[in-house]
N, C-alpha and C positions, 0 to 999 in steps of 0.2 A: 264296353261303354260307348265306343264309337259306333258299333253295330246298333246298339239300342237307340242312339240318337238318330241314325238314318231311318230306322223303322218308325220313329215318331214323326219324322219329316214326311215319309210316305203316307202315314195316316192323316196328317194335316192336309196334304195335297188332295187325297181322295175325298176327304170330307168337304173340302172347299169347292171341289168340282160340282157339288150338288146344290150350291146356293143360288144359281141363276137360271138353269134350264126351264124351271117352272114358269118364269117370266119371259125369258128371251125366245122360247119356242113359240109363243103366242103371236108375236108381231108379224112374222112372214106369212102366217096363215090367217091373219085377222080378217082380211076381206072375205075369204072363203067362209070363215065361221060366221061373220056378220050376215052374209048372204043366206046361208042355210038356216040360221036360227032367227033371222029377222031383227037384228039389233041396230040401234043408232050408234053413231060414233061415241057419244058420251056414255052410253051404257056399256059398250064394248071396252071402253077404257078401264072399267072396273076389274077386268081380268088382270090388268097390270097393277092397278091401284090397291086391290085387296091384299095381295101378298105384301106389298110395301107398307100398307097400313098395319098389317099384323106385325111386321118388324118393329113398328113403332109402339104398338100397344103391349106386346108380350115380352119385349127385351128386358124391362125391369124385373119381371117375374122370373125370367131365365137366370138373371144374375143372382137372385135370392136362392133359387133352387140349386144353382151351381155351388153356392157356399154351403148349403145344407146337405146335399147329397153327393157332391163332387162334380167338378167341371166335366170330367171325362164321361161319367155316366149319363149326365143330362145331354151331352153332345150325341151319345149313341141313340138315346131316345129321340132326339131331334131328327136324326137321319132316318129313323123308322117313320116318323110323321111325313117327312119329305117324300120318301119312297112310296108310301101308301097313297098320299094325295096325288102323286103323279101317275101311278099305275091304274088307278080307277078312272082316269080320263079316257082310257081305252073303251070304257063302257058308258060314256056320257050320253044320256038320253035327252038332255035339255040344257038351256042356258043356266037355269037355276042350279042344276047339278054341277055344271062347269064352275060356277062361282063357288060352290061348296068345296070343290077340290082346291081352288085357289086359296080358300080360307085355311083348309087343313094343312096343306103344304106350307103356307105362309107362317103358320105357328111354328113349324119345325125350323124354317129359315130364321125366324125371329129369335129362337133359342140359340141357334148355332152361331150367329154373327158375333155378338158380344163375348160369348164364351170362348170362341177361338182366339180372341185377343188375350183373354186370361190364360188360355192354354199355352200361347206363345210366351207370355210373361213368365209362366211357371217353368216350362221345360227348356226355354232358350233365352234366359235373361241377358246373356252376353251377345246374342245374335238376333236382336229384334228386327233390325232392318232387313236382313236376308230372309228371315222367316215371314215377315210381312210381304216380301217379294214373292215367296212361294205361295202364300195364301192368296195374294192378289192375282198372280198368274193363273193359278188353278181356277179361281172363280171366273176370270175373264175367259179362260179356255172353255169352261163349261158353257158360258154365254155364247161364245163364238161358234162352238160346235152345234149348239141347239138352234142358233139363228141361221147358220149356213146350211145345215143338213135337214131341217124340218120339211122344207118343200121337196127335196129329192126323196126323203123317206116317205112323204105322202104319195108321191108318184110310184114308188116301189111297193107300197102297201095298198095297191088297188085304189088309190085316190082317197084313202081314209085319213082325214085330218085328226080323228080321234086316236088312231094308232100312232100317227106321227107325234102326238103329244104324249101319249102314255109310254112310249118306248124309252123315254129318258129316265124311267125308274131304274133302268139297268145300272146307272151310276151309283145309286144307293145300294143296289144288290152287290156291287163290287166293293163298295166302301165299308159296309157293315162287318163282313168277316175280317177284313184287315184291321178295322178299329178294335174288334174283339181280341185278335191275336197280338197286335202290336201295342195296344194302349190299356185296355181294360184288364185283361188277364194277368199281365205282369205287375199291375199297380194295386197295392193294398189300400183299403179305405183311408187309413191314416198315412197317406203319402207324405214323405219327408219334404218339408219346405221351410223357408224362412218364416218364423212367427210373424204374424201380422198384428197391427195395432187393434185394440178392442173394437174400434168403429170401422175397421176395414170392411169394404164391400158395401158400405152405405152410399146410396146414390147422392151425389153432391149438389142437391137442388139449390142450396144457398150459396154456391160458389160462383162468383161472377165470371171467372175464367172458364169454368166448365160450360157456362151458358154461351160464351163466345164460340167455343168449339162446336156447340150444339147448333147454333144458328148457321155457322159455316157448313156443317154437315147437311143441314136441311136444304140450304140453297144448292149445294152440290147434288143432292138427291133429286130435287125438283128437275134440274136440267138432265141428269143422267137417265131417269126413268121416263121423262117426257120424250127424250130423243130415242130411247130404246123402243118405246111404244109407237111413236109416230113418224120417225125419220123415213122409214120405207114408204108408208102411205103419202108422206109429203113429197118424196121424190116421184112417186107415181102420179101425183097431182100436177107435177110439172109437165107431164106428157110422156114420161118414159114408161116402158113396159114394166109389169109386175116382177118379171125375172130380173131386170136391171135394178129395180128399186130394192129387191131383196138382196142383190149382190152388194149394194151400197151399205145396207145394214151389216152384212157380213164383213165388209171392209172396215166399217166403223169398229166392230168388235175385235177383229183380228189385229188391227193396229194397236189395240190396247195391250195385247199380250207382251210384246217386248218392253213397252213403256212401263207397265206395272211392275215389271221385274227390275228395270234399270233405275227408275226414279229412287226407290229406297237405297240402292247401292250408291247412287250419285249424292244423295243427301247425306249419307254417312260419310262420304269423302269431302263433300263441299257443303258444310252444315248451315248454310244460310236458308232457313226454311222459307222466309218471305219471298226470296227470289224465285224459288221453285213454285210456290203457291201462285204468285201473280203471273209468272210466265205461262203456267198451264191454263189459268183462267183466261188470259188474253188470247191464247190459241183457240180455246173453246168459243170465246166471243166472236172471233173472226169466222169460225165455221158457222155459227148461228146467223151471222149477217149474210153469208153467202146463200144460205137457205132462203132467207127473206127476199133475196134478189133473184131466186131461182137460177143461180149461176153455178156451174162446175160442180155437180154433185160429188164427184170422186174426190175433189180437193176438200170440199166441206166435210166429207166422211173422214178423211185423214186428219184434218185439223181437230174435228170433234173427238176423234179417237185418241189423239195424243193428249188433248186437254183433259178429257174424262179419265183416261187411263192413268194420268199423273195425279189428278186430284184425289182419286179414291184411296190409293195407298197412303197418301199424305194425311187424309182424314182419319185413316185407321191408326197411323203412327202417333198422332197428336195425343190422344188419351193415354197411350202406353208411355210416351215420353214424360207425361205430367205426373205419373204415379210411381210408387216404389214397390208394389207387390202385386201378385196375381189377382187378389180379391178387388183391390182398388182399380186395377186395370179393367177388370170385367165391369165394375160399377160405373166408372167414367164412360166406358164404351157403351154400356147399356143406356146411360142417360143420353149421350149424344145420338145414339142410334134410335132410341125410343122417340124422342121429340123430333129428331131429324127425319126419320122415316115417315112420321105422321105428316110433317110438312111436305116431304117429297111425294107422298101419295096424292096430294092435291094437283101436282103438275100434270100427269096424264089426263085427269078428269077435266081440268080447265082447258087444256089443249083440245080435247074432244068437244067440249062445249062450244069453244070459239069456232071450231071447224064446222059444227052443226049450224051455228048462227051466221057465219059468213061464207060458207062453202069454199073456204080458202085457209091455208096454213100460214099465210104471211103475217097476220096480226098476232097469231099465237107464238110464232118464233120471234117476233119483235119483243113480245112480253118476256120470253126466255132470255133474250139479250139484255133486257133491263135487269132481270134477276142476276145475271152474270156480272154486270157492272156493279150492282150493289154488293155482291159477294166479294169483290176486290176490296171494297171499303172495310168489310169485316176482316179480311185477311191482313190488312194494314194494322188493325187493332190487335190481332193475334201476335203479330211481330215475328221476329226471327229467333227469339230465345224463349225457352220454356220458363214457367214460373218456378220459384224455389221449391224444392221437394217438400220441405217442412210445411210450408204454407198450403201446398196442394193437399197434403195428407190431412192436415188439421181441419181443412174445410170440408173434408169428405164426410 
């Protein structure tokens, strides 16, 4: 049983590694891609926004498919979509084709996100915090590796940005066999689990508390994906070299690795959620203000990384905390991620539009700081304690 649990953890880690390279590998190469394909900043932002938008549109469908066909099987199909959408970037002939790869891989990411929350609820009901830590660390590690290595890989692959984007399909190639061996093959279709209520898995559209979590997730996503897409170009716009700007994005992502692991552990030990939520938001706000002042990019990267790295696992934990079974955990996660990612997809587009209009990132990052301040008000409404379980389930 102990060995079985460890194999499930390995499968979770390998699957989660695949959730960000499609997005994070773009930013360090964005100026090269724009130059070769002749894109404006606002159109280039779609390469980040399309996968995020997919996460919003397709998350509810994934939750329903997970109930009908099994969470584990739909997750395996999601990994196929991510891997296929990534590998064909190696052969990208045009900007339109590159957008299509973002769409295809984005569908896979959309399916995997909420279902991994249900996977954790099902297989590790007594270890949610630690498994959210594994999930978050793996996801941030994938983002950090793709952000930090895309430019070196481009240089090593004869200057080909297409190869530097497509090579990240190797993560899916590694994950799929492990998923088959550790998860799918040992699990029968009628996997034993605690019976769920008849309405389990229904998205909680009428639940006010679910909407609070959703708005919080959306604001968090606006800031995270805007920073992921535009932090490196913003640093370059301050007068620093592209290499230095790319290293700042790498620092932003690498800082998140220990934070995403430690925050769930700390909140399990010191369970005042509000304290952790507001603390992370304030750190992110401080980093955004440093960018608007064009001051100390390395410190901005660290503050932004700590803030973003803490907020994401907290956003993942909230729907799991509020529900009592795997189906509802997937459904609440699907709702928060569905609407939240649609909101988040607007962030990179708006930043790109403002940059086109003003030839500066200052006003765009001021706008992100305003969003961050508004998010703190939403966090106050969420509070430090979850809603009673019976009420949460009844509203599902």
